[in-house]
C-alpha positions in Angstrom: -0.1 0.0 0.1 1.3 3.4 -0.9 1.2 6.1 1.7 -1.8 8.5 1.5 0.6 11.1 0.3 2.5 9.1 -2.5 -0.5 8.1 -4.0 -1.9 11.7 -3.8 1.4 12.8 -6.0 0.5 9.9 -8.3 -3.0 10.9 -9.0 -2.5 14.3 -9.5 0.6 13.6 -11.9 -0.3 10.2 -13.6 -4.3 11.3 -13.9 -5.1 7.5 -14.3 -8.5 7.0 -13.5 -12.1 5.1 -14.4 -15.7 6.7 -14.4 -18.3 4.9 -13.7 -22.4 6.8 -13.5 -25.1 5.6 -12.0 -27.2 6.8 -15.1 -30.5 5.8 -12.6 -29.5 8.6 -9.9 -30.9 11.7 -9.5 -28.7 13.6 -12.0 -26.8 11.0 -13.3 -28.1 10.7 -16.6 -28.1 14.4 -17.0 -24.9 15.1 -16.4 -22.7 11.9 -17.5 -21.4 13.5 -20.9 -20.8 17.1 -18.9 -18.5 14.9 -16.4 -17.0 13.1 -19.0 -15.5 16.2 -21.0 -14.6 17.7 -17.7 -12.6 14.9 -16.9 -10.5 14.9 -19.8 -10.0 19.0 -20.0 -8.7 18.5 -16.7 -6.0 15.9 -18.3 -7.3 12.5 -16.8 -6.5 9.3 -18.7 -9.8 7.6 -18.5 -8.9 4.0 -18.3 -12.4 3.2 -18.9 -15.9 5.3 -18.8 -19.3 4.3 -18.8 -23.2 5.5 -17.8 -24.8 2.2 -16.2 -28.1 2.4 -16.9 -29.1 -0.5 -15.1 -28.8 -0.7 -11.7 -28.0 -4.6 -11.1 -25.2 -4.4 -13.2 -22.9 -0.9 -11.3 -21.0 -3.4 -9.4 -20.0 -5.4 -12.3 -18.9 -2.7 -13.9 -17.4 -1.0 -11.6 -15.0 -4.5 -10.6 -14.5 -4.0 -14.3 -13.0 -0.8 -14.0 -11.0 -1.8 -10.6 -9.6 -4.4 -12.8 -8.2 -1.8 -15.3 -5.7 -0.9 -13.0 -6.5 2.9 -12.1 -5.3 5.1 -9.3 -8.5 6.7 -9.0 -11.7 5.2 -9.6 -14.6 8.1 -10.0 -18.2 7.0 -8.8 -20.7 9.2 -9.6 -24.2 8.9 -8.6 -26.6 8.9 -4.6 -25.3 7.3 -1.7 -26.3 4.0 -2.9 -23.8 3.8 -6.0 -21.2 5.2 -3.6 -21.5 2.9 -1.4 -21.2 0.1 -4.3 -17.9 1.5 -5.2 -16.5 1.4 -1.4 -17.6 -2.0 -0.9 -14.8 -2.5 -3.8 -12.5 -0.4 -2.7 -12.0 -1.3 1.2 -8.6 -1.9 2.1 -7.3 -1.2 -1.6 -4.7 0.6 -2.9 -6.9 2.8 -4.9 -8.9 6.0 -4.2 -12.4 6.7 -4.3 -13.2 9.9 -6.2 -16.8 11.4 -6.0 -19.3 13.1 -8.0 -21.8 14.0 -6.1 -25.3 13.1 -8.5 -27.7 11.4 -5.8 -31.1 13.0 -4.1 -28.9 13.3 -0.7 -25.4 13.1 -1.0 -24.9 12.2 2.8 -21.2 10.2 2.0 -20.2 13.4 -0.3 -20.9 16.0 2.5 -19.2 14.0 5.0 -16.4 13.7 2.7 -16.4 17.8 2.0 -16.9 17.5 -1.6 -18.9 19.9 -3.2 -21.9 19.2 -4.7 -21.4 21.1 -8.1 -20.1 19.2 -10.9 -17.5 21.3 -11.9 -16.1 22.1 -8.3 -16.0 18.3 -7.2 -14.2 17.7 -10.7 -11.3 20.4 -9.1 -11.3 18.3 -6.1 -10.2 15.3 -8.3 -7.8 17.2 -9.5 -5.9 19.4 -6.7 -7.1 17.2 -4.0 -5.7 14.6 -1.6 -6.0 11.8 -0.3 -7.9 10.9 2.9 -8.3 7.3 4.4 -12.3 7.2 6.3 -13.9 4.8 8.1 -16.3 2.2 7.1 -18.9 0.7 8.6 -19.7 -3.0 8.9 -23.4 -4.7 8.4 -23.4 -8.1 9.1 -19.9 -8.1 7.8 -20.5 -5.8 4.8 -18.9 -2.5 4.8 -21.1 0.5 4.5 -20.2 3.9 4.0 -23.3 6.6 5.8 -25.7 4.5 7.8 -28.0 1.4 8.7 -32.0 2.1 9.3 -34.0 -0.6 10.7 -37.7 0.6 10.9 -40.1 3.3 8.8 -36.7 4.4 6.8 -36.1 1.2 4.9 -40.0 1.0 3.9 -39.7 4.3 2.6 -36.7 3.5 0.6 -38.1 0.3 -1.1 -41.4 2.4 -1.7 -40.4 6.1 -2.2 -41.4 6.6 -6.3 -38.4 7.3 -8.6 -40.1 9.9 -10.3 -40.8 11.3 -7.1 -37.3 11.2 -6.1 -36.3 13.1 -9.5 -38.8 15.8 -9.1 -38.5 16.8 -5.6 -35.3 15.5 -4.4 -34.8 14.5 -0.7 -38.3 16.1 0.1 -39.8 12.7 -1.8 -38.1 11.0 1.4 -40.3 12.7 4.2 -43.5 12.8 1.7 -43.3 9.0 1.5 -42.9 8.3 5.2 -45.9 10.3 6.0 -48.2 7.8 3.8 -46.4 4.6 5.7 -46.9 6.2 8.9 -50.0 5.5 9.5 -50.0 1.7 9.3 -46.8 1.6 10.6 -46.5 0.1 14.4 -43.5 1.0 16.5 -40.6 -1.7 17.8 -39.0 -2.8 21.2 -35.9 -2.3 20.1 -32.6 -3.5 22.1 -28.9 -2.4 21.4 -26.5 -4.3 23.2 -22.7 -2.9 23.6 -19.9 -3.0 25.6 -21.6 -4.8 28.0 -24.6 -3.3 28.4 -28.4 -3.3 27.3 -30.2 -0.1 25.9 -33.9 -0.5 25.2 -35.7 1.7 23.1 -39.3 1.6 21.4 -39.4 3.7 18.4 -40.5 3.4 14.9 -37.2 4.1 13.7 -33.4 3.5 14.8 -30.5 4.4 12.7 -26.8 3.7 13.1 -24.5 5.9 11.3 -20.6 5.6 10.3 -21.0 9.4 8.5 -21.7 12.9 9.8 -24.7 13.6 7.8 -28.3 12.1 6.9 -31.2 13.0 4.8 -28.5 15.5 3.6 -28.3 17.5 7.1 -25.9 17.0 9.8 -26.2 14.1 12.7 -24.0 15.9 14.9 -21.5 18.8 15.3 -18.9 16.2 15.7 -19.8 13.1 13.6 -17.5 12.0 10.8 -16.5 9.2 9.0 -12.9 9.2 10.6 -14.2 9.2 13.9 -13.7 5.3 14.8 -17.4 5.7 16.4 -20.9 4.3 14.8 -23.8 6.7 16.2 -26.9 4.8 17.8 -30.2 6.9 17.9 -33.8 6.1 17.8 -36.0 9.2 16.5 -38.6 10.1 18.8 -40.6 7.0 20.8 -43.6 5.1 19.7 -46.3 7.7 19.2 -46.3 8.6 15.5 -46.5 12.4 16.7 -43.0 12.3 18.4 -41.3 10.4 15.1 -42.5 13.7 13.3 -41.6 16.3 16.2 -38.0 13.9 16.7 -37.4 14.4 13.0 -37.8 18.2 12.8 -35.9 18.7 16.0 -32.9 16.8 14.0 -33.1 18.7 11.1 -32.7 21.6 12.8 -30.3 20.7 15.8 -27.7 18.7 14.4 -25.3 20.7 14.1 -25.4 22.2 17.6 -25.7 18.4 19.0 -22.7 16.1 19.7 -22.3 12.7 20.1 -21.8 12.8 23.8 -25.4 14.0 24.3 -29.1 12.3 24.1 -30.2 10.6 22.0 -26.6 9.4 21.0 -25.2 6.3 21.8 -21.5 6.3 20.3 -19.2 3.2 20.4 -17.4 0.8 17.9 -19.6 -2.1 17.8 -23.3 -3.0 18.4 -25.6 -5.6 18.0 -29.1 -4.8 17.3 -32.4 -6.4 17.4 -35.9 -6.1 17.6 -39.1 -7.4 19.5 -40.0 -8.9 15.6 -38.1 -9.4 12.4 -37.8 -5.4 10.8 -36.6 -3.9 7.9 -33.1 -3.1 7.5 -31.5 -0.7 4.7 -28.1 -0.2 4.0 -27.0 3.4 2.5 -30.6 3.7 0.7 -30.5 0.0 -0.4 -32.3 -3.2 1.3 -30.5 -4.6 3.9 -32.2 -8.0 4.7 -33.7 -7.7 8.3 -33.4 -8.0 12.0 -31.4 -9.0 13.8 -28.2 -7.6 13.2 -24.4 -7.2 14.1 -23.0 -3.9 13.0 -19.3 -2.9 13.6 -16.8 -0.9 12.1 -13.3 -0.8 10.0 -11.5 2.0 10.6 -9.4 3.7 7.9 -10.5 1.5 5.3 -11.4 3.5 2.4 -9.4 6.1 0.6 -11.2 8.9 -0.8 -9.9 12.0 -3.0 -11.0 14.9 -1.0 -10.5 18.9 -1.0 -6.7 19.8 0.5 -8.0 21.6 3.1 -10.4 18.4 4.5 -9.9 17.5 7.9 -7.6 14.1 7.9 -6.7 12.1 11.7 
């Protein structure tokens, strides 16, 4: 493995990259050609470039690109696309380049990557390689979060046309429709020799610093060796709505040392009945589930001024 400094130098000097864009992401189909041209103008040698129309082919196309031996694998899309790329790049001597083309772009925000396409390409040209943590859900890497309960139902049922038109607003609108029928869960989290119980419609375990496009807490990051577990409200539906609004408003001012957070490196999560799980916005099975952490498992091209522990 090269040092981060060596890999940064190779990316800046040799500019050997592969570009893969999810054309089903919110802006992927519209901006693939623009991204391709901007990268070529920036001097990148693209060993491979493809817009993927069928989501089921994304992992295969990314793996083909990785096999071409780039120093930088550039993934364009939303959090699901980035998570798929991250799983392939975990513990590899190749950096992940981010083109945030999705709905909420949580991981790009955590990695301090601008959401503007031109500025994101500038980061790939002038940025630096940093190491970030990955979560492990049932042994499978993830970048942002694991959601148990209502959010898993929302991710499965949010209409794609609605997401294209309304962006991240599509999720709360879908949630409101589902909430009238959703029953609360009794959730048990076991960690560090202790057991913690919640009764709620929703619980998250976050690796990154953002959810729904907003900060989780002022000190939450994908480089802090911590998973942040938190229930959203209690068993009453009104509590979920109030707590969701409070999270959005107070996220930047909260810390992981405060309620409702339980910050730890590994945990076992179970529910009183099997509950659906979503991992980075994609179906992830059901509870019970062990969730852990792989420290510094992913190399990411980030802005030159981005913090790196």
